[in-house]
TITOR-743136 format. One line per 3 residues: number of its first residue (from 0); their letters; for each residue x, y, z of C-alpha. Coordinates in steps of 0.05 Angstrom, whole numbers, plus 32768, in hexadecimal, padded with zeros to 4 digits. Layout:
N
NUM) a) X/Y/Z | ...
***
This chain:
694
0) msa) 7EC7/85CD/8164 | 7F08/85B9/8157 | 7F12/856C/814E
3) taa) 7F34/8569/818D | 7EF9/857D/81B5 | 7ECC/8550/8187
6) avs) 7EF9/8518/81A2 | 7EF7/8526/81E5 | 7EA8/8532/81E9
9) kvt) 7EA3/84E4/81D1 | 7ECB/84D4/820D | 7E93/84CA/8249
12) ash) 7E98/84BB/828F | 7E8A/8475/827C | 7EBA/8468/8253
15) lar) 7EEF/8480/8281 | 7ED1/8456/82B3 | 7EF6/841A/8285
18) tay) 7F31/8406/8270 | 7F5A/841C/8235 | 7F71/83E6/8208
21) lyv) 7FA9/83F8/81D9 | 7FB5/83C0/81A6 | 7FFB/83B6/818A
24) rqs) 8011/838D/8154 | 8044/838A/8115 | 8036/8351/80DF
27) tlr) 8082/832B/80E6 | 80B9/8325/8117 | 80EE/834D/80EB
30) qvv) 80C0/837D/80E6 | 80C1/8387/8130 | 810C/8389/8134
33) nnt) 8119/83B5/80FB | 80DC/83DE/80FB | 80E1/83FC/8145
36) esg) 80C1/8448/812C | 8080/841A/8122 | 807B/8400/8166
39) qrq) 8094/843E/8182 | 805B/8467/8169 | 8027/842F/817A
42) yal) 803A/842E/81C7 | 803A/8475/81C1 | 7FEB/8474/81B2
45) rqr) 7FED/846E/8204 | 7FF4/84B6/820B | 7FBA/84C5/81E2
48) ava) 7F8D/849B/8213 | 7FAF/84C7/824D | 7F9C/84FE/822D
51) lgw) 7F58/84EB/8228 | 7F52/84E0/826E | 7F67/8496/827F
54) pae) 7F98/8488/82B8 | 7FDA/846A/829D | 7FD1/842E/82C6
57) qiv) 7F87/8424/82A2 | 7FAF/841C/8264 | 7FB9/83CF/824B
60) vid) 7FE9/83C2/8217 | 7FD8/8382/81E9 | 8011/8375/81CD
63) qdq) 8012/8323/81C3 | 8007/832C/817B | 8046/8344/8167
66) gqs) 805E/831F/8128 | 8021/8304/8117 | 7FED/8317/80D6
69) gas) 7FB4/833D/80D2 | 7F92/831C/80A3 | 7F6C/82EC/80D0
72) aad) 7F5A/82EC/8117 | 7F5F/829F/8129 | 7FA5/829E/813D
75) reg) 7FAF/82E3/815D | 7F9E/82E0/81AD | 7FA7/831D/81C0
78) fqr) 7F6F/8330/818B | 7F40/8304/81A4 | 7F4E/831C/81EC
81) lva) 7F40/836A/81D6 | 7EFF/8348/81B1 | 7EEE/8335/81F9
84) evg) 7EFB/836A/8225 | 7ED6/8392/81F2 | 7EA0/835C/81F4
87) igr) 7E8F/8355/8242 | 7E93/83A7/8246 | 7ED4/83B1/8267
90) agi) 7EF3/83D5/8231 | 7EEC/8428/8230 | 7F0F/842C/81F6
93) vlg) 7F3E/840D/81BF | 7F83/842F/819E | 7FA5/8416/815F
96) lev) 7FD2/843E/813E | 7FA8/842D/80FE | 7F71/83FC/80EE
99) srl) 7F9F/83CF/80C5 | 7FBD/83C2/8117 | 7F84/83A3/812D
102) arn) 7F68/837E/80E3 | 7F70/837C/80A2 | 7F34/8348/8096
105) nad) 7EF4/836D/808D | 7ECB/8338/80B1 | 7EFA/8342/80F7
108) whr) 7EF7/838C/80F3 | 7EA9/8395/80E0 | 7EA5/835D/811E
111) lle) 7ECC/838C/8152 | 7EA0/83C7/8136 | 7E65/83AD/814A
114) ica) 7E78/838D/8191 | 7E96/83D0/8195 | 7E4B/83F7/817E
117) lse) 7E2B/83C9/81AB | 7E5B/83CF/81F3 | 7E62/841E/81E5
120) tli) 7EB0/841B/81DE | 7ED7/844C/81AF | 7F0E/843E/8186
123) lde) 7F50/8472/8173 | 7F7E/846C/813B | 7FA9/84A2/8125
126) dgl) 7F7E/84CC/80FD | 7F4B/84D0/813C | 7F1F/84B3/816F
129) ydp) 7ED9/8492/8152 | 7E97/8472/8170 | 7E84/8435/814D
132) gef) 7E3A/844A/8164 | 7E3A/8488/8140 | 7E23/8478/80F3
135) ndr) 7E60/84A2/80D7 | 7E95/848C/8101 | 7E7C/8448/80F2
138) lll) 7E7B/8453/80A1 | 7EBD/846C/80A9 | 7EDF/8440/80D5
141) glk) 7EBB/840D/80A0 | 7EDD/842C/8064 | 7F21/8421/8089
144) gtm) 7F17/83DD/809A | 7F05/83CE/8047 | 7F42/83FB/8038
147) sea) 7F70/83D5/8067 | 7F58/8392/8050 | 7F65/83AF/8001
150) elh) 7FAA/83CA/8016 | 7FBB/8383/802F | 7F98/8362/7FE8
153) flr) 7FC9/8387/7FC5 | 8009/8383/7FEE | 7FF7/8336/7FE1
156) arl) 7FF4/833C/7F97 | 8028/8369/7F88 | 8056/832F/7FB0
159) rgg) 802F/82FD/7F90 | 803C/8319/7F4E | 8081/8320/7F56
162) ils) 808D/82D2/7F63 | 8066/82BC/7F2B | 808B/82DE/7F03
165) kar) 80C7/82C8/7F1D | 80AC/8284/7F1E | 8099/827E/7ED9
168) rge) 80D7/8298/7EBB | 80F2/825B/7EEE | 8128/8290/7F0C
171) lpt) 8101/8288/7F59 | 8129/8266/7F92 | 8102/8227/7FAF
174) plp) 8118/81F9/7FE0 | 813C/81BF/7FC3 | 8129/8177/7FCB
177) vgl) 8167/814D/7FE2 | 819B/8142/7FB5 | 8195/8191/7F8C
180) vsd) 81B9/81C4/7FAE | 81CC/8210/7F9D | 8214/821D/7F8C
183) pag) 8232/825F/7F9A | 8219/827D/7F65 | 81CD/8270/7F71
186) kvv) 81CE/8232/7F38 | 81A2/81F7/7F4D | 81D7/81B8/7F4D
189) ldp) 81E2/816C/7F5A | 81EE/8166/7FA1 | 823C/8159/7FA5
192) dqg) 8236/8123/7FD8 | 8246/80EA/7FAB | 821F/80B8/7FDF
195) vqq) 81DE/80E7/7FDA | 81E3/80E0/7F8B | 81F1/8097/7F86
198) alr) 81B3/8089/7FB9 | 8187/80B4/7F8B | 819B/8093/7F47
201) hlf) 8196/804F/7F6F | 814A/805E/7F77 | 8136/8073/7F2D
204) qtf) 8160/803D/7F17 | 8134/800E/7F45 | 80F5/8025/7F36
207) ert) 8100/8022/7EE1 | 8116/7FDE/7EF1 | 80DA/7FCC/7F1B
210) gsa) 80A9/7FFB/7F0F | 8085/8005/7F52 | 8097/8028/7F89
213) rav) 8090/7FF0/7FBF | 80C1/7FC7/7F9A | 80F2/8000/7FA5
216) vqa) 80E2/8006/7FE8 | 80E7/7FBF/7FF0 | 8128/7FB9/7FBF
219) fer) 8147/7FE7/7FF8 | 813A/7FCE/8032 | 8154/7F85/8016
222) erl) 8197/7FA5/800A | 8190/7FCA/804F | 819F/8010/8023
225) rfp) 818D/8055/8049 | 8170/808E/8025 | 818D/80D9/802F
228) vrv) 8158/8109/8051 | 8161/8152/805A | 814C/816A/809F
231) rsg) 8114/81A6/808E | 810D/81C0/80CE | 8127/81B9/8122
234) erk) 8166/81BA/813C | 818B/8199/810B | 8164/81BA/80C9
237) gel) 818E/81B9/8090 | 81B0/817C/80AF | 81BD/8142/8077
240) vwm) 81A6/80FA/8096 | 81A0/80B3/8086 | 815A/8093/8088
243) plr) 813B/8052/8079 | 8112/8064/8036 | 80C7/8067/803C
246) hwr) 8095/8060/7FFE | 806C/80A7/8007 | 80B9/80C0/7FFC
249) vlr) 80C8/808F/7FBD | 8085/80B7/7FAA | 809B/80F3/7FB2
252) tlh) 80E0/80EF/7F91 | 80BF/80CC/7F5B | 808E/8102/7F4E
255) npr) 80BA/8141/7F53 | 80CA/8156/7F18 | 810A/817A/7F37
258) yag) 8130/8136/7F30 | 812A/813C/7EDF | 814C/817D/7EDF
261) afv) 810B/81A5/7EDD | 80F3/81E8/7EFF | 80AB/81DB/7F1C
264) ygr) 807F/8210/7F3D | 803F/820E/7F53 | 8027/81BB/7F69
267) rrt) 800C/81C0/7FA1 | 7FD4/81FA/7FBB | 7FC9/8212/8003
270) rkt) 7F8F/8208/8022 | 7F6F/821E/806B | 7F33/81ED/8082
273) pdg) 7EFF/820B/80B6 | 7F33/81FC/80EE | 7F60/8224/80D8
276) ktt) 7F8D/81E7/80C8 | 7FC0/81EE/8085 | 7FB3/81C2/804F
279) lqe) 7FD9/81AF/8014 | 7FAE/819F/7FD1 | 7FD5/8183/7F9C
282) lpr) 7FCF/81A0/7F57 | 7FCB/8181/7F0E | 7FFB/8189/7EE5
285) eqw) 7FCE/81B9/7EBC | 7FCC/81EA/7EFA | 8017/81EC/7F06
288) tal) 8035/822C/7F00 | 8072/8222/7EE3 | 808D/81D8/7EBA
291) ipd) 80CA/81F6/7EA3 | 80FD/81B5/7E8D | 8146/81AE/7E87
294) vhp) 8154/81F1/7EBF | 818A/81C6/7EE0 | 81AF/817D/7EE1
297) gyi) 817E/814E/7EFC | 8185/80FB/7F08 | 8159/80EA/7ED2
300) sfd) 8143/8105/7E91 | 80FD/8132/7E82 | 80EF/80F3/7E5E
303) efe) 80F2/80C2/7E8F | 80CA/80E4/7EC0 | 8093/80EE/7E99
306) rnq) 8095/80A2/7E84 | 80A0/8098/7EDB | 8064/80C6/7EDF
309) rll) 8035/8093/7EA5 | 804C/8057/7EDA | 803E/806F/7F1A
312) agn) 7FFC/8083/7EF4 | 7FF1/803F/7EDD | 7FFE/802A/7F22
315) aha) 7FCF/8052/7F46 | 7FA0/8044/7F18 | 7F9E/7FFE/7F23
318) ygg) 7F6D/800A/7F6B | 7F43/8031/7F43 | 7EED/8035/7F18
321) era) 7F21/8032/7ED4 | 7F54/8005/7EE6 | 7F99/8002/7ECE
324) agp) 7FCF/7FC7/7EC7 | 7FEC/7FD6/7F00 | 8033/7FBA/7F1D
327) are) 803F/7F72/7F18 | 8039/7F52/7F58 | 8040/7F0F/7F7E
330) gpa) 8000/7EEC/7F69 | 7FFC/7EAA/7F43 | 7FCF/7ED6/7F0C
333) llq) 7FF7/7EE5/7ED7 | 7FCA/7F0A/7EB7 | 7FBB/7F37/7EE9
336) glv) 7FAD/7F89/7EDB | 7FAD/7F76/7E8A | 7F6B/7F53/7E87
339) vcg) 7F2D/7F80/7E66 | 7EE9/7F64/7E63 | 7ECB/7F4E/7E23
342) rcg) 7E86/7F6C/7E35 | 7E8A/7FA7/7E54 | 7ED8/7FC0/7E46
345) rrm) 7EF0/7FC9/7E92 | 7F26/7FA9/7EAF | 7F1F/7F67/7ECE
348) tvr) 7F38/7F55/7F1B | 7F4E/7F19/7F37 | 7F36/7EF2/7F6C
351) yhq) 7F53/7EA6/7F83 | 7F43/7E65/7F9F | 7F62/7E30/7FB9
354) rrg) 7F60/7DEE/7F8D | 7F86/7DB2/7FA4 | 7FB4/7DDC/7FCF
357) vev) 7FC3/7E0D/7F99 | 7FAB/7E55/7F8B | 7F88/7E5C/7F50
360) pdy) 7F6F/7EA0/7F2A | 7F35/7EB3/7F10 | 7F27/7EEE/7EE2
363) qci) 7EE2/7F10/7EF6 | 7EC4/7F4F/7EE5 | 7EA2/7F6E/7F22
366) ges) 7EA0/7FBA/7F12 | 7E51/7FC1/7F07 | 7E48/7F91/7F40
369) iqg) 7E72/7FB9/7F70 | 7E56/8001/7F54 | 7E03/7FEB/7F47
372) ggp) 7E00/7FAC/7F71 | 7DF1/7F78/7F36 | 7E12/7F38/7F21
375) rcq) 7E5D/7F2E/7F0F | 7E60/7F37/7EC3 | 7E87/7F00/7EC3
378) tvp) 7EBE/7ED9/7EE3 | 7EED/7EA8/7EB4 | 7F23/7E75/7ED0
381) gkg) 7F64/7E8D/7ECE | 7F92/7E4B/7EC5 | 7F89/7E41/7E80
384) idv) 7F8A/7E86/7E71 | 7FC9/7E8A/7E89 | 7FEC/7E4A/7E6F
387) aig) 7FD5/7E62/7E2B | 7FF8/7EAC/7E2E | 8038/7E83/7E45
390) ell) 8035/7E5E/7E10 | 8028/7E91/7DDF | 8065/7EB3/7E03
393) let) 8091/7E81/7DFD | 8086/7E7C/7DB0 | 8095/7EC9/7DAD
396) vtp) 80D2/7ED0/7DDC | 80FD/7E9C/7DD1 | 8123/7EB1/7D94
399) lal) 8132/7EEB/7DC6 | 814A/7EC3/7E04 | 818B/7ECB/7DFF
402) eva) 819E/7F10/7DFB | 8167/7F1C/7E2A | 818A/7EED/7E58
405) ltv) 81CE/7F13/7E58 | 81A9/7F58/7E5E | 818E/7F37/7E9F
408) qae) 81DF/7F23/7EB8 | 81F1/7F66/7EA2 | 81BB/7F8A/7EC4
411) lea) 81BE/7F61/7F0C | 820A/7F6B/7F0D | 8202/7FB5/7F02
414) rad) 81CD/7FB5/7F39 | 8201/7F8E/7F65 | 8236/7FBD/7F5B
417) ead) 8205/8006/7F62 | 81EB/7FE3/7FA7 | 8234/7FD4/7FBE
420) rlr) 8247/8022/7FAD | 820C/802C/7FD9 | 8225/8009/800E
423) rsh) 826B/8018/800A | 8259/805E/800A | 8232/805F/804B
426) ver) 8277/8040/806B | 829F/8074/8053 | 8270/80A8/806D
429) arq) 8276/8084/80B8 | 82BF/8086/80A5 | 82C4/80D6/80A4
432) rte) 8297/80E5/80DC | 82CA/80AF/8106 | 82FC/80DA/80EB
435) lar) 82E3/8117/8105 | 82D7/8107/8145 | 8316/80EA/8148
438) rry) 833A/8133/8138 | 8306/815F/8167 | 8315/8127/81A1
441) lav) 8362/8131/8192 | 835D/8177/818F | 833C/8189/81D4
444) dpd) 8363/81A0/8213 | 8371/815E/823B | 8363/818D/8273
447) nrl) 831A/81A0/825B | 82FA/8152/8270 | 82BB/8167/8271
450) vad) 82BE/817C/8225 | 82F5/813F/821C | 82C1/810C/8234
453) tle) 8291/812B/8207 | 82BF/8120/81C5 | 82CF/80E0/81E3
456) adw) 828D/80BD/81E7 | 8280/80DF/81A6 | 82BE/80BF/817F
459) nda) 82AD/8080/81A5 | 825F/8077/8183 | 827C/8090/813D
462) lra) 82A9/804A/813E | 8273/8023/815B | 8247/8041/8119
465) lqa) 8283/8032/80F1 | 828F/7FEE/8102 | 823D/7FE7/80F5
468) aqd) 8249/8002/80B5 | 827F/7FCF/80A0 | 825B/7F9B/80BF
471) eye) 8223/7FA4/8098 | 8244/7FB4/805B | 826D/7F6F/8060
474) ras) 8230/7F45/806F | 8205/7F66/802F | 823C/7F59/8004
477) ava) 824B/7F12/801A | 8202/7F13/8009 | 8205/7F2F/7FCD
480) raa) 8245/7F06/7FB4 | 821C/7EC4/7FC4 | 81DB/7EDC/7F95
483) lge) 8203/7EF0/7F5B | 823A/7EBD/7F62 | 825D/7E9B/7F26
486) kqk) 8232/7E5F/7F30 | 81EF/7E8A/7F2A | 8213/7EB3/7EE8
489) qri) 8212/7E64/7EC9 | 81CC/7E59/7EDC | 81BC/7E97/7EB2
492) rtl) 81E2/7E83/7E7E | 81C5/7E3C/7E79 | 8180/7E58/7E7D
495) aad) 818D/7E89/7E4A | 818D/7E53/7E0C | 814E/7E34/7E27
498) fpa) 8116/7E6B/7E39 | 80E1/7E34/7E3F | 810D/7E1D/7E7B
501) lwt) 811E/7E62/7E99 | 80C3/7E6F/7E8F | 80B5/7E32/7EB1
504) npa) 80F2/7E31/7EE1 | 80CF/7E28/7F29 | 8105/7E56/7F46
507) tpq) 80F0/7E9C/7F0E | 80BE/7EBD/7F49 | 807C/7ECB/7F25
510) rer) 8080/7F13/7F29 | 80BD/7F0B/7EF4 | 808A/7EEB/7EC6
513) kri) 805E/7F26/7ECE | 8087/7F59/7EBF | 809F/7F2C/7E77
516) vrl) 8057/7F31/7E64 | 804B/7F78/7E6A | 808C/7F80/7E40
519) lie) 806B/7F61/7E08 | 801F/7F63/7E16 | 7FED/7FA2/7E1C
522) dvt) 7FAB/7F81/7E30 | 7F81/7F40/7E28 | 7F38/7F40/7E26
525) lnk) 7F0D/7F0D/7E39 | 7ECC/7EF2/7E25 | 7EB0/7EB0/7E3F
528) tda) 7E74/7E90/7E15 | 7E73/7E42/7E0C | 7EC3/7E47/7E05
531) iha) 7EEF/7E7F/7E25 | 7F04/7EB3/7DF1 | 7F46/7ED9/7DFD
534) hir) 7F5E/7F11/7DD1 | 7FA3/7F1E/7DD3 | 7FC4/7F6A/7DCB
537) lrg) 800F/7F6F/7DC5 | 8036/7FAB/7DD0 | 8055/7FAA/7D80
540) gqt) 800F/7FB2/7D71 | 7FFF/7F68/7D52 | 7FC0/7F46/7D69
543) rsi) 7FB5/7EF9/7D76 | 7F6D/7ED7/7D8D | 7F6D/7E98/7DB4
546) tlp) 7F31/7E5F/7DCD | 7F30/7E3B/7E01 | 7F05/7E0C/7E1F
549) ipp) 7EE0/7E19/7E64 | 7EFC/7DF4/7E96 | 7EC6/7DBD/7EB6
552) paw) 7EB5/7DD4/7EF8 | 7EE6/7DBC/7F45 | 7EB2/7D7F/7F4F
555) kar) 7EB2/7D6B/7F05 | 7EFC/7D6C/7F06 | 7EFF/7D43/7F46
558) etn) 7ED1/7D10/7F1E | 7EE1/7CCE/7F28 | 7EF6/7CAA/7EDF
561) pdt) 7EAA/7C7D/7EC1 | 7EDA/7C42/7EB7 | 7EFB/7C3D/7EFD
564) lal) 7EAC/7C4B/7F11 | 7E98/7C14/7EEF | 7ECA/7BDF/7F05
567) ldr) 7EC9/7BF4/7F4F | 7E75/7BE9/7F42 | 7E8C/7BA3/7F30
570) lld) 7EB6/7B93/7F5D | 7E8A/7BA2/7F93 | 7E67/7B69/7F7D
573) eht) 7EA6/7B3C/7FA4 | 7EC3/7B6B/7FD5 | 7EBD/7B98/8005
576) dae) 7ECB/7BE8/8000 | 7F1B/7BDC/801C | 7F28/7B9D/7FF6
579) vaa) 7F0F/7BCB/7FB7 | 7F3B/7C01/7FBF | 7F6C/7BD5/7FBF
582) eln) 7F59/7BAA/7F7F | 7F5D/7BF3/7F68 | 7F9F/7C03/7F77
585) aag) 7FBB/7BCB/7F61 | 7F96/7BDB/7F19 | 7FB9/7C26/7F16
588) hrs) 7F7B/7C43/7F21 | 7F75/7C8E/7F49 | 7F3B/7CB9/7F67
591) geg) 7F1D/7CF5/7F42 | 7F51/7D1B/7F72 | 7F8F/7CEE/7F5C
594) krf) 7F8C/7CC9/7F9E | 7F9D/7C83/7FAD | 7F52/7C61/7FBC
597) trr) 7F46/7C4D/7FFF | 7F10/7C33/8022 | 7EEC/7C78/8036
600) ivl) 7EF8/7C93/7FEA | 7ED5/7C50/7FD9 | 7E91/7C60/8005
603) glr) 7E95/7CA6/7FF1 | 7E90/7C8E/7FA9 | 7E5C/7C59/7FBD
606) rdh) 7E36/7C84/7FE0 | 7E34/7CC2/7FA4 | 7E21/7C93/7F76
609) nlp) 7DED/7C65/7F93 | 7E17/7C25/7F8A | 7E02/7BEF/7FB8
612) sha) 7E37/7BD9/7FEC | 7E4E/7B8C/7FEB | 7E27/7B78/8020
615) erl) 7DE8/7B94/8003 | 7DFA/7B76/7FC6 | 7E00/7B2C/7FEB
618) rar) 7DBF/7B43/800F | 7D9D/7B42/7FC9 | 7DC4/7B00/7FC3
621) sll) 7D8F/7AE8/8000 | 7DCF/7ADD/802F | 7DB9/7ADE/807D
624) tlc) 7DD7/7B08/80AF | 7DEB/7ADF/80F1 | 7DAC/7AEB/8112
627) eia) 7D81/7AD7/80D5 | 7D9C/7A96/80CB | 7D94/7A88/8117
630) all) 7D58/7A9A/811E | 7D4A/7A68/80DF | 7D6D/7A2D/80F1
633) rvs) 7D52/7A3D/8146 | 7D9E/7A3B/8153 | 7DC0/7A6B/8184
636) mst) 7DF9/7A9E/815B | 7E2F/7A77/817D | 7E12/7A35/8166
639) ika) 7E15/7A51/8118 | 7E50/7A71/812E | 7E71/7A26/813F
642) whr) 7E48/7A06/8104 | 7E6A/7A38/80D0 | 7EAF/7A27/80EB
645) agl) 7EA5/79E5/80D8 | 7E8B/79EC/809C | 7E4A/79DF/80A7
648) lts) 7E38/7A25/8091 | 7E4F/7A55/8055 | 7E56/7A9C/8059
651) eka) 7E78/7AD5/8036 | 7EA1/7B1C/804F | 7E64/7B4F/804F
654) ndk) 7E96/7B8C/8066 | 7EDB/7BA9/8081 | 7EB9/7B91/80CB
657) ner) 7ECB/7B4F/80BF | 7E7A/7B3E/80C6 | 7E66/7B0B/8095
660) lyh) 7E19/7AF4/8075 | 7E0B/7AAC/8071 | 7DF8/7A81/8037
663) ppr) 7DA9/7A69/8044 | 7DB3/7A17/805B | 7D93/79EB/802E
666) pgd) 7D53/79D0/8048 | 7D4B/7995/8074 | 7D9F/798D/807B
669) prl) 7DA4/7957/80B5 | 7DDE/7976/80C3 | 7DCF/79B8/80E5
672) vkq) 7DA8/7999/811D | 7DC3/7995/8160 | 7DE0/7946/8164
675) lgr) 7DF4/7934/81B8 | 7E3D/790D/81B8 | 7E51/7916/816F
678) rls) 7E88/7943/815F | 7E7F/7980/812D | 7EBB/796F/810A
681) ere) 7E9A/7926/80FE | 7E63/7945/80D2 | 7E6F/794F/808C
684) pve) 7E7E/7995/807B | 7E5E/79BF/803E | 7E8A/79CC/8009
687) stp) 7EA2/7A0C/7FF6 | 7E78/7A3F/7FC3 | 7E9A/7A6E/7F96
690) gga) 7EAB/7AB0/7FA5 | 7EC5/7AAF/7FE2 | 7E8D/7A8C/8007
693) v) 7EAB/7A5F/8049
***
């Protein structure tokens, strides 16, 4: 039996009653446009279906996957439609020029074979007709699918090998970051736009000065500077735009070896997630394919790039389990990031608390507490440590103070000049765009009003942008001149001769003090026993050790002086709380918090130390209340008050409410009876008693 007869014998009336599906695909759009012969051969398979008995109107062509790879069925809607049609039994035959047109993935191919076998669907390619329900045909189709996948693997391997070979030689063309371009000869050079060069150099210089990517962003924002960005996609692809600098862009720039003149390839690996999305995975340097220094001009040297990577790694580790120092920040803790626990060797963190309205640092080791839930390793009060370290630095740095200050002054001037050049370049670009818009407007035919109106609007927009750039330049320049005028320069020179004054000057930011500490000190190891022991390791390899007493707790520091308490106790014998406060203030005494005494403070001290009040002391001396003496003499309280005003009874002030306690009268005093018709003033008053009695 001939091959044609054998093929026809596989086609049954059941097959012809269903639809024939012709699947057409080429891997790329370039192949679709240029390799037209392959497309024509695939569409010609319609005639094979007609020859096998299918009417032309019963042949469906699926060609919506043109330009897509057959490596996966995930993004091929046409292939998914074909599988669905076969699965529901609508397909009598599937036609494809070769197996690779349908799938280059064994999983997708064998899934299609399984469904075709279950639904009794035939498969036809350029070589013949197959019935997946028959073992021999299915075996042959399986081998073809395996060879198709292997062919794709070999193609990719050869292509990948060529790419890696050129990459290892540093000759592979790759997309360049902003600031680097290719010249006509294909060599990588610096962007000829001076504004772009200045912006990138300013970024690297600012990072070298501050040591923090966040500080670079803050500096650009403070100076109202913009950063160049090359548009990578969309209708403006390739255009250079100027945008506010972002933190992630600073990190990307600092981590890119191309800015150091090095060729790099293989920094990232592409991975597909189960949901079909593509992700990029950053690889460690030892897994990069190629890193070749000094291949082309750069903005920094490769040594500077390496130094920046170490600094960035230290900043990042400031938040990890193995903490590094990290960048200097705004908090008052002078040794933030530099303190090591003397017990377990971990980095210690900083915690702040308020004391008398001021933030006070504590250095604490909480690594084991976080990991295991146990207690803190140790907590060391930081205020005294910071003061001692400051005194140590004053001893170390003072001989170099003048040279350091003059260097700072020169750096500030250079920084201001660089920022001024960047702002001036923004104005020049705006002026160039305005001039270009003007020339385009003047060159247009005045009768073509539609085009003329559009160009006139563009010119007006450019003029407004130029005016805004000039206004911003003048404003920022005025601020810069005010910030670094002659008065500021003279102040730097004055403070240079006295570094202690510079260190203790309230205008010196705490962040700058911390940067000075990092220049001189490697780390400080703290251990708290009966005292605080600090071991300081200096940058040059020298070490210093100091011992400090443990500061008293807050309540102890606020405790009133014992001598003051003793005087307060004595004064309460003869005075009320308010009078005692006045006497203590007159004598120059202050409370434990350094405040002037008040009645409320005296009351609190009495209660805290269980001291009897003035009234209680008078009662202890048998003085009577108004009710008690009225009951004793069997008269009314108004009579007692009248006798007191007349001097017949004596009393003492008991409290600050003007309540009084009365001395007991002499037994049988004849005056202390009601005498009708005789004035109180005619009775002989009682002599005053010492100690304030009346």
